[in-house]
matplotlib code that plots the C-alpha trace (Angstrom):
import matplotlib.pyplot as plt

x = [17.4, 16.4, 14.8, 16.5, 13.1, 12.9, 16.8, 15.6, 12.6, 12.8, 16.3, 17.6, 14.8, 14.5, 18.0, 18.6, 15.7, 16.6, 20.2, 19.3, 16.6, 18.6, 21.3, 19.1, 17.2, 20.3, 21.4, 18.1, 17.6, 20.4, 20.4, 16.6, 15.4, 13.4, 15.9, 16.7, 13.2, 11.4, 14.4, 13.5, 10.0, 10.1, 12.4, 10.0, 7.0, 9.0, 9.8, 6.1, 4.4, 6.6, 5.6, 2.0, 1.7, -0.9, -2.4, -5.8, -5.3, -3.1, -4.1, -3.2, -5.3, -3.0, -0.8, 1.8, 0.8, 1.2, 5.3, 5.9, 2.8, 3.9, 7.2, 6.4, 3.5, 6.0, 8.1, 6.1, 6.1, 9.5, 11.2, 8.2, 9.5, 12.7, 11.6, 12.6, 10.7, 9.1, 9.2, 10.6, 7.6, 5.6, 8.8, 7.8, 3.4, 4.2, 6.5, 4.1, 0.7, 2.9, 3.8, 0.5, -0.8, 1.6, 0.8, -3.2, -2.5, 0.5, -0.6, -3.3, -6.5, -5.3, -7.5, -4.2, -2.1, 0.2, 0.5, -3.0, -4.0, -3.6, -0.9, 1.2, -0.4, 1.3, 4.8, 4.8, 3.8, 6.8, 9.4, 8.7, 8.6, 11.9, 13.7, 12.8, 13.5, 16.5, 18.3, 17.3, 19.4, 22.0, 22.0, 23.0, 26.0, 27.4, 28.7, 26.0, 27.8, 28.2, 24.6, 23.5, 25.6, 24.5, 20.8, 21.7, 23.4, 20.9, 17.6, 20.2, 20.7, 17.2, 15.8, 18.7, 17.5, 13.9, 14.6, 17.0, 15.5, 11.6, 10.1, 12.1, 8.8, 8.7, 12.5, 12.3, 9.7, 11.5, 14.9, 13.1, 12.7, 16.2, 17.4, 16.0, 17.6, 20.7, 20.4, 19.9, 23.0, 24.8, 23.8, 25.0, 28.1, 28.5, 26.8, 26.6, 23.6, 22.9, 19.6, 18.6, 19.6, 17.7, 14.7, 15.3, 14.7, 10.9, 10.6, 13.4, 12.1, 8.4, 10.2, 12.4, 10.1, 7.3, 9.0, 10.8, 7.2, 5.5, 7.6, 8.2, 4.9, 4.0, 5.3, 1.6, 1.1, 2.0, 5.1, 6.0, 7.0, 10.5, 10.7, 14.6, 13.8, 12.7, 15.9, 17.7, 16.1, 17.3, 20.8, 21.9, 21.0, 24.5, 26.9, 25.7, 28.5, 31.3, 29.1, 30.0, 32.6, 36.3, 35.6, 34.0, 37.5, 39.2, 40.2, 37.4, 38.6, 39.5, 35.8, 33.9, 35.8, 35.0, 31.5, 31.6, 32.9, 30.0, 27.4, 28.3, 28.9, 25.5, 23.9, 25.8, 24.7, 21.0, 21.3, 22.5, 19.9, 17.4, 18.6, 18.9, 15.5, 13.7, 12.9, 12.5, 8.7, 6.1, 6.3, 2.9, 4.1, 4.0, 0.5, -0.8, 0.1, -0.3, -3.1, -5.6, -4.0, -2.8, -5.7, -3.0, -2.4, -4.5, -6.6]
y = [121.4, 124.2, 122.7, 123.3, 124.9, 127.3, 128.3, 129.6, 130.9, 132.1, 133.6, 133.7, 135.3, 138.4, 138.8, 138.9, 140.8, 143.4, 143.4, 144.1, 147.0, 149.0, 148.9, 149.8, 152.4, 154.2, 154.9, 156.3, 157.3, 158.9, 160.5, 159.8, 158.1, 155.6, 153.7, 151.0, 150.9, 150.1, 147.8, 145.9, 146.2, 144.7, 142.0, 140.9, 141.3, 138.1, 136.2, 136.8, 136.1, 132.9, 131.5, 131.7, 131.1, 128.8, 128.8, 128.9, 130.4, 133.5, 136.1, 136.3, 134.7, 134.9, 137.2, 135.2, 135.7, 139.7, 140.2, 139.9, 142.1, 144.9, 144.9, 145.8, 148.4, 150.0, 150.4, 153.4, 155.0, 154.9, 157.1, 159.6, 159.4, 161.2, 163.3, 167.3, 169.5, 167.2, 168.3, 166.3, 165.5, 164.8, 161.9, 160.5, 160.4, 158.9, 156.0, 155.4, 155.2, 152.7, 150.9, 150.7, 149.2, 146.7, 146.0, 145.8, 143.2, 140.9, 141.1, 138.2, 138.1, 135.5, 134.9, 133.5, 136.6, 137.9, 140.7, 141.7, 142.5, 146.8, 146.4, 144.2, 146.5, 149.6, 147.8, 146.6, 150.1, 151.6, 148.9, 149.4, 153.3, 153.5, 150.7, 152.6, 156.0, 155.0, 153.2, 156.2, 158.6, 155.9, 156.0, 159.9, 159.5, 156.1, 154.8, 153.7, 150.4, 150.0, 150.2, 148.3, 145.3, 146.0, 145.4, 142.2, 140.6, 141.5, 140.1, 137.1, 136.3, 137.0, 134.5, 131.9, 131.9, 131.8, 128.9, 127.1, 127.4, 128.2, 127.3, 126.4, 126.9, 130.5, 130.8, 129.9, 133.2, 135.3, 134.5, 135.5, 139.2, 138.8, 137.8, 140.8, 142.8, 141.4, 142.0, 145.9, 145.7, 143.8, 146.7, 149.2, 148.2, 149.3, 152.4, 153.5, 156.1, 157.8, 159.2, 155.2, 153.6, 156.3, 155.3, 151.6, 151.8, 151.9, 148.9, 146.8, 147.8, 146.6, 143.3, 141.7, 143.4, 141.6, 138.0, 138.3, 139.3, 136.5, 134.3, 135.2, 134.5, 131.3, 129.1, 127.5, 128.5, 128.0, 129.1, 132.7, 135.1, 134.7, 138.8, 138.5, 137.6, 141.8, 142.7, 141.6, 144.1, 146.8, 145.7, 148.1, 150.8, 149.7, 151.8, 154.5, 153.3, 154.3, 157.3, 159.4, 160.1, 158.4, 156.0, 158.6, 159.8, 157.2, 156.4, 154.9, 151.8, 151.0, 152.3, 150.4, 147.3, 148.2, 148.7, 145.5, 143.8, 146.1, 144.5, 140.5, 140.8, 141.9, 139.5, 136.7, 137.7, 138.3, 134.8, 133.1, 134.5, 133.5, 129.9, 128.7, 130.3, 128.3, 124.3, 122.5, 122.9, 121.4, 123.6, 125.7, 127.7, 125.1, 123.4, 127.0, 126.3, 122.8, 121.7, 122.0, 123.9, 121.7, 122.6, 124.1, 126.5, 129.8, 130.2]
z = [12.2, 9.3, 6.3, 3.0, 2.0, 4.8, 4.5, 0.9, 1.6, 5.3, 5.3, 2.4, 0.3, 3.1, 3.3, -0.4, -1.0, 1.9, 0.6, -2.9, -2.2, -0.3, -2.4, -5.0, -2.7, -1.8, -5.0, -6.4, -2.9, -1.4, 2.0, 2.3, 6.0, 4.3, 2.7, 5.3, 6.6, 3.2, 2.4, 5.5, 4.7, 1.5, 2.9, 5.9, 3.2, 1.1, 4.1, 5.6, 1.7, 1.1, 4.5, 4.6, 0.5, -0.1, 3.6, 4.4, 7.4, 6.0, 8.0, 12.0, 14.2, 17.2, 19.3, 17.8, 14.1, 14.2, 15.0, 11.5, 9.8, 12.6, 11.4, 7.9, 8.7, 11.2, 8.5, 6.9, 10.7, 11.2, 8.7, 9.8, 13.6, 12.3, 9.4, 9.8, 11.7, 14.3, 17.8, 20.7, 21.9, 18.6, 17.9, 21.3, 20.9, 17.7, 18.8, 21.8, 19.4, 17.2, 20.4, 22.2, 18.3, 18.6, 21.9, 21.4, 19.2, 20.7, 24.4, 24.7, 26.4, 28.6, 32.2, 33.3, 31.7, 34.5, 34.8, 33.9, 30.2, 30.6, 32.7, 30.6, 27.4, 29.2, 30.0, 26.4, 24.8, 27.5, 26.4, 23.0, 22.5, 24.6, 22.9, 19.1, 20.5, 22.5, 19.6, 16.8, 18.9, 19.7, 15.9, 15.8, 17.9, 16.2, 12.9, 10.5, 10.2, 13.6, 14.4, 11.5, 12.5, 16.2, 14.9, 13.2, 15.4, 18.5, 15.8, 15.2, 18.9, 19.6, 17.2, 18.2, 21.9, 20.9, 18.9, 21.4, 25.0, 24.0, 20.8, 17.6, 15.2, 16.8, 16.3, 12.7, 12.1, 14.2, 11.8, 8.8, 10.4, 11.6, 7.9, 6.8, 8.6, 8.0, 4.4, 5.7, 7.3, 4.8, 2.2, 5.2, 4.6, 1.4, 1.1, 4.8, 5.4, 8.9, 8.1, 6.9, 10.2, 12.3, 10.6, 10.7, 14.9, 14.9, 12.8, 14.6, 18.2, 17.3, 14.6, 17.0, 20.1, 19.5, 18.3, 22.2, 24.0, 22.2, 23.1, 26.8, 27.6, 25.4, 28.2, 29.7, 33.1, 35.9, 34.2, 34.6, 31.7, 30.7, 30.9, 30.2, 27.1, 26.4, 27.1, 24.2, 21.7, 23.9, 23.5, 21.1, 23.6, 25.4, 22.6, 24.4, 26.8, 23.7, 22.3, 25.2, 28.3, 27.9, 25.3, 22.6, 22.4, 20.9, 17.5, 15.9, 15.1, 19.2, 19.9, 17.3, 18.7, 22.3, 21.0, 19.7, 22.9, 24.9, 22.4, 22.6, 26.5, 26.8, 25.0, 26.4, 30.1, 29.2, 26.7, 29.9, 32.1, 29.8, 28.8, 32.8, 33.4, 30.9, 30.9, 27.6, 26.8, 24.4, 21.6, 21.7, 18.2, 16.3, 18.2, 17.2, 13.5, 13.0, 15.4, 18.5, 21.5, 24.3, 27.1, 28.9, 26.7, 27.0, 24.1]

ax = plt.figure().add_subplot(projection="3d")
ax.plot(x, y, z, "-o")
ax.set_aspect("equal")
plt.show()
């Protein structure tokens, strides 16, 4: 069960911070593409700061320590990618560079890693860049409220699935990222902003995608990686199904309802697959944080 301290520091604090920051920034800088990304980064930073406060080992020392840091840094790059004046290839290049830097930090150099590190880095880079660019493209065609809720629901679902099927402690950490995204999404319900939600695409992809990857490979050998987890961050891309073709001609209410059904169905399908692909194993994340790693765990 979640402790009261964690619920206050790891859930409420980042959510309230991101919520308040989004409303404040959208009032001060209405229509600016960095509003949601900056608010998310602030919420994530508060959650991270409270988590490592007083700890001697606050700086990342393992791949699974990097996702919250990368989520904060990516919030600087995200709004730049959607800036006016950039060519199509320039946007992709920036997204690929951000994804490559992320992959370099979250893909470990374990001898037992499968696929090998160069292949894994290429795959993670491609996946994160495609999710980021795809989410930004969808955000141009769907209401900001709907896109914000989709990102929020997906992030919460990812953290819940990680906690339930792989590692409770790792799921807790992912939930802090999801809480910051939730705060932004709730604020966008009050003050929707298309430019702001587009700027959030890269931080979302890297924040949630990085957690899903480190969770997918955390089971000790010979257990195979749980690649199904990497499909969860891509769920917002299913909104394409209602952004074009016959669904696009529906009334706004019906299209939003159809979109929610598609998102929930996708999450349910992926979650079921991941759940039945995993077995309850030792909590490697807790061991990494609070004690020596298991002899069966890659170091």
